[in-house]
PATOR-513027 format. One line per field, with one value per residue (C-alpha): x negated, y, z; residue number from 1; residue in three letters; chain. Coordinates in steps of 0.2 Angstrom, whole numbers. Each point is the difference from the previous one (the first is absolute). Last residue first. Layout:
residues N
x = (X, ...)
y = (Y, ...)
z = (Z, ...)
resi = (NUM, ...)
resn = (ALA, ...)
chain = (A, ...)
//
This chain:
residues 548
x = (10, 4, 15, 12, 14, 12, -11, -2, 20, 3, -13, 9, 18, -9, -4, 17, 6, -12, 4, 17, 1, -16, 8, 15, -8, -11, 6, 21, 0, -16, -13, -5, 9, -1, -20, -1, 9, -14, -13, 3, 6, -21, -7, 10, -4, -18, -3, 11, -12, -15, 4, 1, -16, -7, 3, -9, -14, -3, 2, -16, -10, 3, -7, 16, 4, 18, 1, 14, -7, 12, 15, -4, 7, 14, 5, -2, 11, 15, -3, 1, 14, 10, -3, 5, 19, -4, -8, 15, 14, 17, -3, 16, 4, 0, -17, -7, 1, -7, -13, -5, 2, -10, -12, -6, 3, -11, -14, -1, -1, -13, -10, 0, -5, -17, -3, 1, -12, -11, -3, -4, 19, 3, -6, 15, 12, -9, -9, 4, 14, 19, 2, -11, -15, -7, 16, -1, 16, 13, 8, -4, 1, 19, 4, -6, 8, 17, -3, -2, 20, 5, -4, 12, 12, 8, 5, 16, 1, 0, 3, -9, -17, -9, 9, -2, -20, -4, 10, -11, -16, 4, 4, -17, -7, 8, -6, -19, -1, 5, -12, -16, 4, 0, -14, -9, 7, -5, -19, -2, 7, -9, -16, -9, -18, -14, -12, -15, -3, -13, 9, -4, -17, 3, -15, -8, -7, 16, -2, 13, 12, 14, -3, 7, 13, 7, 2, 7, 15, 2, 1, 15, -4, 7, 19, 9, 5, 10, 12, 3, 13, 14, 1, -14, 4, 2, -15, -5, -18, -9, -14, -1, -1, -17, -6, 0, -6, -17, -4, -17, -10, -17, -2, 5, -11, 6, 16, -4, 1, 14, 4, -2, 15, 10, -4, 4, 18, 1, -5, 15, 12, -6, 5, 16, 5, -4, 8, 17, 0, -5, 17, 9, -8, 0, 18, 6, -8, 7, 18, -3, 1, 1, -19, -1, -15, -3, -19, 3, 12, -12, -13, 11, 6, -18, -6, 13, -7, -19, 7, 6, -14, -12, 11, -2, -20, -3, 11, -14, -14, 8, -2, -18, -6, 9, -7, 5, 11, -12, -16, 5, 5, -18, -10, 7, -12, -9, 17, 11, -12, 1, 17, 4, -13, 10, 17, -4, -8, 16, 11, -9, -2, 19, 1, -9, 11, 16, -5, 2, 14, 9, -4, 5, 17, 3, -2, 12, 12, -2, 7, -16, -10, 7, -9, -17, 3, 2, -16, -8, 5, -6, -16, -6, 7, -9, -14, -5, 1, -10, -14, 0, 0, -14, -11, 2, -5, -14, -6, 4, -13, -14, 3, -3, -8, -1, 17, 3, 4, 12, 11, 6, -4, -14, 14, 12, -14, -3, 18, 1, -17, 9, 13, -13, -7, 16, 3, -13, 12, 13, 17, 10, 3, -15, 0, 12, -7, -20, 5, 9, -13, -15, 9, 2, -19, -5, 10, -4, -20, 3, 8, -14, -13, 9, 4, -18, -7, -9, 11, 2, -19, 2, 12, -9, 9, 3, 11, 17, 1, -11, 7, 19, -3, -8, 14, 15, -10, -5, 18, 8, -9, 2, 19, -2, -9, 11, 14, -7, -3, 18, 6, -12, 6, 19, -2, -8, 11, 16, -7, -6, 17, 8, -18, -1, 10, -10, -14, -16, -16, -17, -4, 16, 19, 0, 12, -2, -19, -7, 14, 3, -17, 0, 16, -6, -16, 10, 13, -12, -9, 14, 6, -18, -2, 17, -2, -17, 6, 15, -12, -12, 16, 3, -18, 1, 15, -9, -16, 9, -4, -19, 6, 3)
y = (-86, 17, -4, 6, -10, 15, 8, -11, -4, 20, 2, -16, 10, 15, -13, -8, 19, 3, -16, 1, 18, -4, -17, 10, 16, -9, 7, 3, 14, 11, -1, 13, -2, -20, 3, 11, -11, -14, 13, 0, -17, -6, 13, -5, -19, 3, 10, -11, -12, 8, 3, -18, -4, 15, -4, -15, 8, 13, -15, -10, 19, 4, 18, 5, 16, -5, 5, 3, 6, -13, 7, 16, -10, -9, 18, 7, -14, 3, 19, 1, -14, 10, 18, -6, 4, 16, 4, -9, 14, -9, 4, -2, -14, -13, -11, 16, 9, -14, -1, 18, -2, -17, 7, 15, -9, -16, 13, 11, -15, -10, 17, -1, -20, 8, 13, -11, -14, 11, 9, 18, 4, -5, 16, 8, -9, -1, -15, -8, -13, -3, 18, 1, -11, -15, -10, 2, -8, 6, 15, 5, -17, -2, 16, -5, -17, 7, 13, -17, -6, 16, -9, -13, 11, -9, -16, 9, -5, -21, -9, 8, -9, 15, 5, -18, 0, 17, -5, -17, 12, 13, -12, -9, 18, 2, -18, 3, 16, -11, -12, 10, 13, -14, -11, 17, 0, -18, -1, 15, -7, -16, 13, 5, -5, 14, 2, 11, 16, 1, 1, 18, 4, 15, 12, -1, 20, 7, -14, -14, -3, 12, -12, -14, 7, 9, -17, -6, 11, -1, -18, 1, -14, -17, -4, -10, 15, 7, -15, -12, 2, -14, -4, -13, -10, -17, -8, -4, -7, 14, 1, -21, 0, 15, -10, -16, 8, 8, 15, 6, 9, -10, 1, 19, 5, -9, 7, 17, 14, 10, 17, -4, -9, 13, 11, -16, -1, 18, -4, -14, 14, 8, -11, -5, 19, 1, -16, 4, 16, -10, -11, 17, 5, -15, -4, 16, -1, -17, 9, 11, -15, 5, -1, -17, -5, -19, 2, 16, -8, -16, 11, 8, -16, -6, 16, -2, -17, 4, 15, -14, -13, 15, 2, -17, 0, 15, -9, -15, 11, 7, -17, -2, 15, -2, -16, -18, -3, 4, -3, -18, -2, 6, 11, 14, 16, -10, -8, 14, 10, -11, -2, 19, 3, -15, 10, 17, -5, -6, 12, 13, -7, -3, 17, 6, -11, 8, 18, -3, -12, 14, 16, -9, -4, 16, 4, -9, 5, 21, 5, 10, 5, -13, -15, 11, 5, -20, -4, 13, -8, -17, 4, 0, -17, -5, 9, 6, -19, -6, 13, -4, -19, 1, 11, -12, -13, 8, 6, -21, -5, 12, -3, -17, -3, 18, 5, 17, 6, -14, 7, 14, 18, 1, -9, 15, 12, -10, 0, 19, 2, -10, 13, 13, -8, -5, 20, 0, -7, 16, 4, 9, 19, 2, 11, -12, -14, 2, 13, -15, -12, 10, 3, -18, -5, 13, -4, -20, 4, 9, -13, -12, 11, 2, -17, -6, 11, 14, 15, -10, 2, 19, -1, -9, -16, 0, -16, 6, 19, -1, -16, 4, 19, -8, -11, 11, 13, -10, -11, 19, 3, -16, 3, 16, -6, -13, 11, 10, -15, -7, 18, 2, -17, 4, 16, -8, -15, 12, 10, -14, -8, 9, -3, -19, 2, 11, -14, 9, 3, -7, -18, -6, -1, 10, 1, -18, -1, 14, 10, -16, -1, 16, 0, -16, 6, 13, -12, -13, 14, 6, -19, -6, 17, 0, -17, 3, 15, -10, -12, 12, 6, -14, -3, 20, -3, -13, 15, 13, 0, 2, 17, 6)
z = (111, -12, -6, -15, -4, 2, -11, -14, 0, -2, -14, -8, 1, -8, -14, -2, -1, -13, -10, -4, -8, -9, -9, -6, -5, -12, -18, 0, 11, -6, 9, 13, 16, 0, -4, 14, 12, -6, 3, 19, 3, -7, 9, 17, -5, 0, 14, 11, -9, 6, 18, 5, -6, 7, 17, -3, -8, 13, 15, -9, -2, 19, 0, -4, -9, -3, -20, -8, -18, -10, 11, -9, -18, 10, 6, -19, -7, 13, -2, -18, 0, 11, -7, -16, 2, 5, -16, -8, 5, 6, 20, 9, -9, 15, -6, -5, 14, 11, -12, 5, 18, 1, -10, 9, 19, -5, -10, 16, 13, -12, 1, 19, -1, -9, 10, 14, -6, -6, 17, 0, 0, 18, 5, -7, 10, 17, 4, 17, -7, -3, -9, -5, -4, 9, -4, -19, -9, 13, -3, -15, -8, 7, -6, -17, 0, 5, -14, -10, 2, -7, -17, 1, -3, -17, 13, 0, -19, 6, -18, -13, 4, -1, 18, 9, -6, 5, 18, 1, -2, 11, 14, -3, 2, 16, 6, -9, 11, 14, -4, -1, 13, 13, -8, 5, 17, 3, -4, 9, 15, -3, 1, -15, 0, 1, -12, 8, -5, -13, -16, -7, 12, 8, 4, 18, 1, 8, 15, 1, 15, -11, -12, 10, 7, -16, -9, 15, -1, -20, 2, 12, 14, -7, 1, 15, 8, -16, 6, -16, -13, -3, -17, -4, -16, 3, -8, -20, -1, -8, 13, 0, -19, 0, 17, -13, -15, 9, 4, -4, 13, -2, -21, -3, -14, -13, 4, -4, 14, -2, -4, -19, 2, 5, -16, -10, 7, -3, -19, 1, 5, -13, -13, 9, -3, -18, -4, 9, -11, -16, 3, 0, -14, -10, 3, -4, -18, -1, 2, -14, -12, -18, -1, 7, 10, 2, 2, 10, 11, 2, 5, 13, 7, 1, 7, 15, 2, 0, 14, 11, -2, 5, 15, 7, -5, 9, 16, -3, 0, 15, 7, -5, 8, 18, 1, 1, -15, -14, 9, 6, -18, -5, -10, 7, -5, -16, -7, 4, -11, -13, 0, 1, -15, -10, 4, -4, -15, -6, 7, -10, -15, 2, 4, -16, -13, 9, -1, -19, 3, 9, -10, -15, 8, 7, -18, -7, 13, -4, 19, 2, 15, 11, -8, 1, 20, 4, -9, 9, 16, -5, -6, 18, 3, -17, -4, 16, 8, -15, 7, 17, -4, -13, 14, 13, -10, -7, 19, 5, -14, 6, 18, -1, 18, 12, -3, 7, -18, -5, 17, -9, 4, -15, -11, 1, -5, -16, -5, 3, -10, -14, -1, 0, -15, -8, -3, -13, -11, 0, 6, -12, 1, 11, 16, 12, -7, 4, 16, 9, -6, 5, 18, 2, -5, 13, 16, -5, 0, 15, 8, -6, 8, 16, 1, -3, 13, -4, 6, 16, 5, -3, 12, 13, 7, 16, 1, 4, -4, -17, -6, 3, -6, -15, -5, 2, -10, -15, 0, 1, -17, -9, 3, -8, -15, -3, 0, -13, -11, 3, -6, -14, -4, 2, -11, -13, -4, 1, -12, -12, 2, -15, -9, -2, -16, -9, 1, 8, -13, 1, 6, -6, 6, 16, 12, 8, 1, 3, 11, 8, 4, 8, 9, 8, 7, 9, 4, 7, 8, 10, 6, 5, 10, 6, 7, 6, 9, 7, 5, 9, 10, 8, 6, 4, 10, 13, -1, 6, 16, -5, -10, 17)
resi = (548, 547, 546, 545, 544, 543, 542, 541, 540, 539, 538, 537, 536, 535, 534, 533, 532, 531, 530, 529, 528, 527, 526, 525, 524, 523, 522, 521, 520, 519, 518, 517, 516, 515, 514, 513, 512, 511, 510, 509, 508, 507, 506, 505, 504, 503, 502, 501, 500, 499, 498, 497, 496, 495, 494, 493, 492, 491, 490, 489, 488, 487, 486, 485, 484, 483, 482, 481, 480, 479, 478, 477, 476, 475, 474, 473, 472, 471, 470, 469, 468, 467, 466, 465, 464, 463, 462, 461, 460, 459, 458, 457, 456, 455, 454, 453, 452, 451, 450, 449, 448, 447, 446, 445, 444, 443, 442, 441, 440, 439, 438, 437, 436, 435, 434, 433, 432, 431, 430, 429, 428, 427, 426, 425, 424, 423, 422, 421, 420, 419, 418, 417, 416, 415, 414, 413, 412, 411, 410, 409, 408, 407, 406, 405, 404, 403, 402, 401, 400, 399, 398, 397, 396, 395, 394, 393, 392, 391, 390, 389, 388, 387, 386, 385, 384, 383, 382, 381, 380, 379, 378, 377, 376, 375, 374, 373, 372, 371, 370, 369, 368, 367, 366, 365, 364, 363, 362, 361, 360, 359, 358, 357, 356, 355, 354, 353, 352, 351, 350, 349, 348, 347, 346, 345, 344, 343, 342, 341, 340, 339, 338, 337, 336, 335, 334, 333, 332, 331, 330, 329, 328, 327, 326, 325, 324, 323, 322, 321, 320, 319, 318, 317, 316, 315, 314, 313, 312, 311, 310, 309, 308, 307, 306, 305, 304, 303, 302, 301, 300, 299, 298, 297, 296, 295, 294, 293, 292, 291, 290, 289, 288, 287, 286, 285, 284, 283, 282, 281, 280, 279, 278, 277, 276, 275, 274, 273, 272, 271, 270, 269, 268, 267, 266, 265, 264, 263, 262, 261, 260, 259, 258, 257, 256, 255, 254, 253, 252, 251, 250, 249, 248, 247, 246, 245, 244, 243, 242, 241, 240, 239, 238, 237, 236, 235, 234, 233, 232, 231, 230, 229, 228, 227, 226, 225, 224, 223, 222, 221, 220, 219, 218, 217, 216, 215, 214, 213, 212, 211, 210, 209, 208, 207, 206, 205, 204, 203, 202, 201, 200, 199, 198, 197, 196, 195, 194, 193, 192, 191, 190, 189, 188, 187, 186, 185, 184, 183, 182, 181, 180, 179, 178, 177, 176, 175, 174, 173, 172, 171, 170, 169, 168, 167, 166, 165, 164, 163, 162, 161, 160, 159, 158, 157, 156, 155, 154, 153, 152, 151, 150, 149, 148, 147, 146, 145, 144, 143, 142, 141, 140, 139, 138, 137, 136, 135, 134, 133, 132, 131, 130, 129, 128, 127, 126, 125, 124, 123, 122, 121, 120, 119, 118, 117, 116, 115, 114, 113, 112, 111, 110, 109, 108, 107, 106, 105, 104, 103, 102, 101, 100, 99, 98, 97, 96, 95, 94, 93, 92, 91, 90, 89, 88, 87, 86, 85, 84, 83, 82, 81, 80, 79, 78, 77, 76, 75, 74, 73, 72, 71, 70, 69, 68, 67, 66, 65, 64, 63, 62, 61, 60, 59, 58, 57, 56, 55, 54, 53, 52, 51, 50, 49, 48, 47, 46, 45, 44, 43, 42, 41, 40, 39, 38, 37, 36, 35, 34, 33, 32, 31, 30, 29, 28, 27, 26, 25, 24, 23, 22, 21, 20, 19, 18, 17, 16, 15, 14, 13, 12, 11, 10, 9, 8, 7, 6, 5, 4, 3, 2, 1)
resn = (ALA, GLU, ARG, TYR, LEU, LEU, LEU, VAL, VAL, GLY, VAL, LEU, THR, LEU, LEU, VAL, PRO, TRP, ALA, ARG, SER, THR, ILE, GLY, ARG, ALA, ALA, LYS, PRO, PRO, LEU, ARG, LEU, GLU, LEU, TRP, ARG, SER, TRP, GLY, ALA, ALA, VAL, ALA, LEU, ILE, ALA, LEU, PRO, LEU, HIS, GLU, ILE, GLU, ILE, LEU, LEU, GLU, GLU, ARG, VAL, ASN, ALA, LEU, ALA, HIS, SER, HIS, THR, LEU, LEU, LEU, ALA, GLY, GLY, SER, ALA, CYS, VAL, LEU, PRO, PHE, VAL, LEU, ALA, ALA, ALA, GLN, GLN, ARG, LEU, HIS, GLY, THR, GLN, ILE, GLY, TRP, GLU, PHE, GLY, SER, PHE, GLY, LEU, VAL, MET, ILE, ILE, PHE, VAL, ARG, HIS, GLN, LEU, VAL, ASP, ALA, SER, THR, PHE, SER, GLU, TRP, PHE, GLY, ASN, PRO, GLY, LEU, PRO, TRP, ASN, GLU, PRO, ASP, SER, ARG, ILE, PHE, LEU, PHE, PHE, ALA, LEU, GLY, CYS, PHE, VAL, LEU, PRO, TRP, HIS, ARG, ALA, TRP, PRO, ALA, HIS, GLY, SER, THR, SER, LEU, VAL, ALA, LEU, VAL, GLY, ALA, SER, LEU, VAL, ILE, LEU, GLY, ALA, TRP, ASN, HIS, ASN, TYR, GLU, SER, TRP, ALA, ILE, ASP, GLY, GLU, THR, PRO, PRO, THR, TYR, PRO, GLU, SER, GLY, PRO, VAL, TYR, PRO, GLN, THR, ALA, THR, GLN, GLU, THR, HIS, ARG, ARG, ASN, TRP, GLU, GLN, ARG, SER, SER, PRO, SER, LEU, SER, SER, LEU, PRO, PRO, THR, SER, LEU, ARG, PRO, SER, GLN, PRO, SER, LEU, ARG, GLU, VAL, ILE, THR, GLN, VAL, GLY, VAL, ARG, ASP, ASN, THR, LEU, ASP, VAL, ALA, PRO, PRO, GLN, SER, THR, LEU, SER, ALA, ALA, ALA, LEU, ILE, VAL, THR, PHE, GLY, LEU, GLY, ILE, GLU, ALA, GLU, GLY, LEU, ALA, ARG, LEU, GLN, ALA, LEU, MET, ALA, GLY, THR, LYS, ALA, ASN, PHE, ARG, ARG, VAL, ILE, ARG, TYR, ASN, LEU, GLY, GLY, LEU, LEU, LEU, VAL, LEU, ALA, PHE, LEU, ALA, VAL, LYS, ALA, LEU, VAL, MET, VAL, GLY, TYR, SER, THR, GLY, VAL, LEU, GLY, GLY, ALA, SER, ARG, VAL, TYR, CYS, PHE, THR, LEU, GLY, LEU, GLY, ALA, LEU, PHE, LEU, VAL, GLY, VAL, GLY, ILE, GLN, ALA, SER, ALA, SER, PHE, ARG, ARG, SER, LEU, ARG, GLN, VAL, LEU, PRO, LEU, ASP, THR, THR, SER, ARG, ILE, ALA, LEU, ALA, TRP, PHE, LEU, LEU, GLY, GLY, ILE, TRP, VAL, ALA, ALA, ALA, GLY, GLN, HIS, LEU, ALA, THR, LEU, VAL, ILE, LEU, TRP, GLU, ARG, GLY, ALA, LEU, ARG, ALA, VAL, SER, HIS, SER, THR, MET, VAL, GLU, VAL, ALA, ILE, ILE, THR, ALA, ALA, PRO, ALA, LEU, LEU, TRP, LEU, LYS, PRO, ARG, ALA, THR, LEU, SER, VAL, GLY, LEU, ALA, ILE, ALA, CYS, ALA, SER, ALA, VAL, MET, LEU, THR, GLY, SER, VAL, PHE, PHE, ALA, ALA, GLY, TYR, VAL, ASP, SER, SER, PRO, ILE, GLY, ALA, THR, GLU, THR, LEU, VAL, ALA, SER, ASN, ALA, ALA, LEU, TRP, PHE, LEU, GLN, VAL, VAL, GLY, LEU, GLY, ILE, ALA, ALA, GLY, VAL, THR, TRP, ARG, LYS, VAL, ALA, SER, LEU, ALA, PRO, ILE, GLY, GLU, ASP, ALA, TYR, ASN, ASN, ALA, ASN, THR, ARG, LEU, THR, ILE, LEU, SER, PHE, CYS, VAL, GLY, GLY, VAL, THR, LEU, SER, GLY, LEU, ALA, LEU, THR, LEU, GLY, ARG, PHE, LEU, VAL, VAL, LEU, PHE, GLY, PHE, LEU, ASP, LEU, LEU, GLN, SER, VAL, MET)
chain = (A, A, A, A, A, A, A, A, A, A, A, A, A, A, A, A, A, A, A, A, A, A, A, A, A, A, A, A, A, A, A, A, A, A, A, A, A, A, A, A, A, A, A, A, A, A, A, A, A, A, A, A, A, A, A, A, A, A, A, A, A, A, A, A, A, A, A, A, A, A, A, A, A, A, A, A, A, A, A, A, A, A, A, A, A, A, A, A, A, A, A, A, A, A, A, A, A, A, A, A, A, A, A, A, A, A, A, A, A, A, A, A, A, A, A, A, A, A, A, A, A, A, A, A, A, A, A, A, A, A, A, A, A, A, A, A, A, A, A, A, A, A, A, A, A, A, A, A, A, A, A, A, A, A, A, A, A, A, A, A, A, A, A, A, A, A, A, A, A, A, A, A, A, A, A, A, A, A, A, A, A, A, A, A, A, A, A, A, A, A, A, A, A, A, A, A, A, A, A, A, A, A, A, A, A, A, A, A, A, A, A, A, A, A, A, A, A, A, A, A, A, A, A, A, A, A, A, A, A, A, A, A, A, A, A, A, A, A, A, A, A, A, A, A, A, A, A, A, A, A, A, A, A, A, A, A, A, A, A, A, A, A, A, A, A, A, A, A, A, A, A, A, A, A, A, A, A, A, A, A, A, A, A, A, A, A, A, A, A, A, A, A, A, A, A, A, A, A, A, A, A, A, A, A, A, A, A, A, A, A, A, A, A, A, A, A, A, A, A, A, A, A, A, A, A, A, A, A, A, A, A, A, A, A, A, A, A, A, A, A, A, A, A, A, A, A, A, A, A, A, A, A, A, A, A, A, A, A, A, A, A, A, A, A, A, A, A, A, A, A, A, A, A, A, A, A, A, A, A, A, A, A, A, A, A, A, A, A, A, A, A, A, A, A, A, A, A, A, A, A, A, A, A, A, A, A, A, A, A, A, A, A, A, A, A, A, A, A, A, A, A, A, A, A, A, A, A, A, A, A, A, A, A, A, A, A, A, A, A, A, A, A, A, A, A, A, A, A, A, A, A, A, A, A, A, A, A, A, A, A, A, A, A, A, A, A, A, A, A, A, A, A, A, A, A, A, A, A, A, A, A, A, A, A, A, A, A, A, A, A, A, A, A, A, A, A, A, A, A, A, A, A, A, A, A, A, A, A, A, A, A, A, A, A, A, A, A, A, A, A, A, A, A, A, A, A, A, A, A, A, A, A, A, A, A, A, A, A, A, A, A, A, A, A, A, A, A, A)
//
């Protein structure tokens, strides 16, 4: 049973890694924020920082508890897979590097949770378990597995992780701090103090990342011709968006006018979007660690000419291929092969030979993506018309996404219910199907809420935020989307087409968020025009999607 879930497990590994990095950054960021931003000297907290201290402590404890729980689930899942599929005794699992590092992570998280909750103010000794969390993250990174230059890679990785925790992890606590008071001069002082540590974090993060990229990629061919290199480019694009928002916040802090409350609203809104984009970068980093470094893939790289040919526009495929043209169900093939094995034969992950897709398989995938693109493109164009103010009837554009959800539910997975032989619940053991079903739920959710907002039936701001949150989280989730292909070259080509969709969706979501959260005269004009165009571009990319 466990071996049948390996495809899903590969997807969960990325999610576990992403949650670990995110919660680890929050935990370490909370400790550092308390000890740096809320402290004015070596012995005393500033009285001005006290209003924020309780919220910072509460969120730090919550992040630490969450980190410990995630690690416990990860240890249980990974141990079960190893014992069931490779026949490794439990006693050997307990001594494995992942188990030791996970145990250290749980212990450090518990120490921080207890230390923060049981003391009036966080103490300097909390830096020890915080540093242990960073060290454990390094232990499970590519740097420790290298044979040459490992020492420098370990140092660079530790600096990279630590800087991310100080900057991105600290962002949430800065947002909590400026929400805990209406004293505008105090907000400026706290923001400037955090800005100083954040700027150091950004600099260290950038330089360490540059060094790691050089060591793991080395060449332009590795940057564009491997999944690792392409994911690095996606991470850089997201990093640039975070820096843009951070620069806008820095400008507001430097020009802060204590008599203008609108500046505080701008600062809070931009900070919220910066937090969301920052943790999307962390999820991209988690996906990056699941890929082998580009420098190790010298034989399976994809040339620039092949990429250009794949991305060259062609007429969309809008006619459905017959089901008879598709390959046999992979689940049926798996059952047939493994019923022929004896009980003493262990299952070796990746041992199945790669079966190239048939022309029918390719046609079906292109048909799905192209029709989805046509639907999203229609919604995007209607959204552009609606925001222009010249077509009030176009405000019903969110209902178009109900058609997309229905289409995906019926047509996206031909091997599974209702079209294929795999049952409804059985299909959820496939990572692809699970992610598709999650996307369907998200699409239905935001289409209903956004239609209510656009038509005036819903007026609560919480309802209005559903669309940007779903759009941004859907794009972030797409960064973890894996097709579990044995063909590394084909996996890269699909990755190249999916990553722009993820980045556009994330950018559209946070643009819409800023439109809703910024003061009317701040930057709403730009953001209100940006997200419909980005949504339209998502439709264009899907409409031009191809796999051959």
